[in-house]
C-alpha positions in Angstrom: 195.2 86.5 89.3 195.7 90.2 89.1 197.1 92.4 91.9 193.8 93.9 92.8 192.2 90.5 93.4 195.2 89.3 95.3 195.2 92.3 97.5 191.5 91.8 98.3 191.9 88.1 99.0 194.9 88.8 101.2 193.0 91.4 103.2 190.0 89.2 103.6 192.0 86.2 104.6 193.9 88.0 107.4 190.7 89.5 108.7 189.0 86.1 108.7 192.1 84.5 110.4 192.0 87.0 113.2 188.3 86.5 113.7 188.5 82.7 113.7 191.5 82.8 116.1 189.5 85.1 118.4 186.4 82.9 118.1 188.4 79.9 119.4 190.2 81.8 122.1 193.6 81.9 120.5 193.6 85.7 120.0 192.1 88.2 122.4 189.9 91.0 120.9 191.8 93.2 123.4 195.2 92.5 121.7 197.2 94.7 119.4 197.5 91.8 117.0 193.7 91.4 116.6 193.0 95.1 116.0 196.2 95.5 114.0 195.4 92.6 111.7 191.9 93.9 111.2 193.2 97.4 110.4 195.8 96.1 107.9 193.2 93.8 106.3 190.9 96.8 105.9 193.6 98.6 103.9 193.8 95.8 101.4 190.1 95.1 101.2 189.4 98.8 101.1 191.8 99.1 98.1 189.9 96.3 96.4 186.6 98.0 97.1 187.7 101.3 95.6 189.2 99.8 92.5 186.2 97.6 91.8 183.8 100.3 92.8 181.9 98.3 95.3 180.6 101.1 97.5 178.7 99.0 100.1 181.9 96.9 100.7 184.0 100.1 100.9 181.6 101.5 103.6 181.9 98.3 105.6 185.7 98.4 105.4 185.8 102.1 106.4 183.7 101.4 109.5 185.5 98.2 110.4 188.9 99.8 109.8 188.0 102.9 111.8 186.8 100.7 114.7 190.1 98.8 114.6 192.2 102.0 114.6 190.1 103.4 117.5 190.7 100.2 119.5 194.5 100.4 118.7 194.6 104.0 120.1 192.8 102.8 123.3 195.3 100.0 123.7 198.2 102.4 123.3 196.7 104.8 125.8 196.3 102.1 128.4 199.9 100.8 127.8 201.3 104.3 128.1 199.3 105.0 131.3 200.5 101.6 132.8 204.1 102.4 132.0 203.9 105.8 133.7 202.4 104.3 136.8 205.1 101.6 137.0 207.8 104.2 136.6 206.3 106.3 139.2 206.0 103.5 141.7 209.6 102.5 141.1 210.8 106.1 141.7 208.7 106.4 144.9 210.2 103.3 146.6 
């Protein structure tokens, strides 16, 4: 097995693992792990799509990866806002 195929398989497997874990309630779609796993998987499968010139698959991975990165930024914003509120409430007591 060459590196390109191994990278594509690895990316697909970690994306599928996150999906299955979410499907069976083991991993929330709101978690950093779910979105992070999807984003990392998209890097590997996107690399595979570029090297093998499979444009439809590349388009899928760009959209999927973009959605995962967007979700990660939303999660980070919520956590940052929560931290600020908790610090403020501690200072005001």
